[in-house]
C-alpha positions in Angstrom: -39.8 66.1 23.2 -37.5 65.1 26.1 -34.2 63.6 25.0 -33.7 61.0 27.7 -30.5 59.7 26.2 -29.0 63.2 26.5 -30.3 63.5 30.1 -28.7 60.2 31.0 -25.4 61.2 29.3 -25.3 64.4 31.2 -26.2 62.7 34.5 -23.4 60.1 34.1 -20.8 62.5 32.6 -17.5 62.5 34.5 -14.7 65.0 34.6 -11.3 63.8 33.5 -9.2 63.0 36.6 -5.5 62.6 36.2 -4.1 59.7 38.0 -1.2 60.0 40.4 1.9 57.9 39.9 2.3 55.8 43.1 -1.4 55.2 43.6 -2.8 52.2 41.8 -6.1 50.3 41.6 -6.8 46.6 42.0 -9.4 46.7 39.1 -6.7 47.6 36.6 -3.9 45.1 37.4 -5.5 42.4 35.3 -5.4 44.6 32.2 -2.5 45.0 29.8 0.2 46.9 31.7 1.0 49.0 28.7 -2.6 50.1 28.5 -2.6 51.0 32.2 0.6 52.9 31.7 -1.0 55.0 29.0 -3.9 55.9 31.4 -1.4 57.6 33.6 0.7 59.1 30.9 -2.0 60.1 28.4 -5.3 60.2 30.2 -8.4 60.4 28.0 -12.0 61.5 28.7 -14.1 58.5 29.8 -16.0 56.9 27.0 -19.8 57.5 27.6 -20.7 54.0 26.4 -18.3 52.4 28.9 -19.6 54.7 31.7 -23.1 53.4 30.9 -21.9 49.8 31.0 -20.2 50.5 34.3 -23.4 52.1 35.7 -25.4 49.0 34.8 -22.9 46.9 36.6 -23.3 49.1 39.7 -27.1 48.7 39.5 -26.9 44.9 39.3 -24.4 44.9 42.2 -26.9 46.9 44.3 -29.7 44.4 43.3 -27.6 41.5 44.6 -27.0 43.4 47.8 -30.7 44.0 48.2 -31.3 40.3 47.7 -28.8 39.5 50.4 -30.4 42.1 52.8 -33.9 40.7 52.3 -35.6 38.9 55.1 -36.4 36.2 52.5 -32.7 35.3 52.4 -32.1 33.4 55.6 -29.0 31.3 54.8 -26.8 34.3 53.9 -26.2 37.5 55.7 -24.8 40.7 54.0 -22.0 42.1 56.1 -20.9 45.1 53.9 -21.6 46.1 50.3 -19.2 49.1 50.0 -15.8 47.9 51.1 -13.0 50.5 51.5 -9.6 49.3 50.1 -6.1 50.6 51.0 -2.8 48.8 51.0 0.3 50.9 51.8 3.5 49.5 50.4 7.1 50.9 50.6 7.1 52.4 47.1 3.4 52.9 46.3 -0.2 52.5 47.5 -2.9 50.3 46.2 -6.2 52.0 46.9 -9.7 52.8 45.8 -13.4 52.5 46.5 -14.6 49.0 45.8 -17.8 49.2 43.8 -18.3 45.5 42.9 -17.3 43.7 46.1 -19.4 42.7 49.1 -18.7 40.7 52.2 -21.3 38.1 53.1 -21.5 35.5 55.9 -22.7 32.0 55.3 -22.5 29.1 57.8 -20.4 31.3 60.1 -17.8 31.9 57.4 -17.1 35.3 55.7 -16.9 35.3 52.0 -15.7 38.1 49.7 -18.1 38.2 46.7 -17.2 40.0 43.5 -20.2 40.8 41.3 -19.7 41.2 37.5 -22.4 41.9 34.9 -22.3 40.2 31.5 -24.2 40.3 28.3 -24.4 36.5 28.2 -23.5 33.6 30.4 -23.2 31.1 27.5 -19.5 31.6 27.0 -18.5 31.8 30.6 -16.9 28.5 31.7 -14.5 30.0 34.2 -13.9 33.4 35.7 -11.8 36.0 33.8 -8.2 36.2 34.9 -8.5 39.9 35.5 -11.4 39.4 37.8 -9.6 36.7 39.7 -6.5 39.0 40.2 -8.8 41.7 41.5 -10.5 39.4 44.0 -7.1 38.0 45.1 -5.9 41.5 46.0 -9.1 42.2 48.0 -8.8 38.9 49.8 -5.1 39.7 50.6 -5.8 43.2 51.9 -9.0 42.3 53.8 -7.6 39.0 55.1 -10.6 37.0 54.0 -9.3 33.8 52.3 -12.7 32.7 50.9 -14.0 34.4 47.7 -16.6 34.0 45.0 -17.1 35.7 41.6 -20.7 36.0 40.5 -21.6 36.8 36.9 -25.1 38.1 36.4 -26.7 38.3 32.9 -28.1 41.7 32.3 -31.2 40.6 30.3 -32.3 37.8 32.5 -30.7 38.2 35.9 -29.5 34.6 35.7 -26.2 34.0 37.5 -23.2 31.7 37.5 -20.7 31.7 40.4 -17.2 30.4 40.9 -15.4 29.9 44.2 -12.0 31.4 44.6 -9.5 30.5 47.3 -6.8 32.8 48.4 -3.5 32.1 46.6 -0.4 33.5 48.2 1.7 32.8 45.1 -0.7 34.5 42.8 -0.7 37.5 45.0 3.1 37.7 44.8 2.8 37.7 41.0 0.2 40.4 41.2 2.5 42.5 43.4 5.2 42.1 40.8 2.8 43.4 38.1 2.2 46.5 40.3 6.0 46.9 40.7 6.5 46.6 37.0 3.9 49.3 36.3 5.3 51.6 39.0 8.9 51.2 37.8 8.0 51.9 34.1 6.0 55.0 35.1 8.8 56.4 37.3 11.3 55.8 34.5 8.9 57.1 31.9 9.6 53.9 29.9 6.8 52.2 28.0 6.1 48.6 29.0 5.9 45.8 26.5 2.5 45.2 24.8 1.7 42.1 26.8 -1.9 41.8 25.4 -0.5 41.8 21.9 2.2 39.2 22.8 -0.1 36.9 24.7 -2.6 34.9 22.6 -4.9 34.6 25.6 -5.0 38.4 26.0 -5.2 39.4 22.3 -8.9 40.2 22.7 -8.1 43.2 24.9 -6.5 45.0 22.0 -9.8 45.1 20.1 -11.5 47.2 22.9 -8.4 49.2 23.9 -8.8 53.0 23.6 -5.0 53.3 23.3 -4.7 51.0 20.3 -3.4 53.7 18.1 -0.8 54.9 20.6 0.3 51.3 21.2 0.8 50.7 17.5 2.9 53.8 17.3 5.2 52.5 20.0 5.8 48.9 18.8 8.8 47.1 20.3 
């Protein structure tokens, strides 16, 4: 018998890559800063189930890109589906390959579209704060003030979308988060457990791979 699950696991297996202090990623800044700090200080092997979920997200992103490339889609034009990202600041760099962002053009206007997969659309009434923060960073770096977050349901391919406008003040707050992360990494000082302290972010703790380490460093 062929064990396809094993074949898939081996195909998706990723080597552990240690992160470099001073190089940060937009996709992380909406997470609990303490959790991100741990990924630099105590990196762990990527969880295979999370890798699979991430891969499904990439596949759905590619599907949306194919839809936008299609001759059947006349009102929207795909400009780019793999957008490089690099923002050099005095003390650190925000960088990375953008896997879930594409640039489209509609009615002569460029729009930055962030595609996120989800198990169900039923509970989505507004975009996740972390996704908005990520999109705001991309809009800031690419100088495209119009954005949209599209959630696509894995089982049905149904979608729901939210328009997001560039918010200069929100970008300032995001930059402060990067500065907080950087300062704590440089000083080797653990940040406060913001997810644990914020009722709106408590759910992050349930899925955090650093829950044990966090509990052992309670403030």
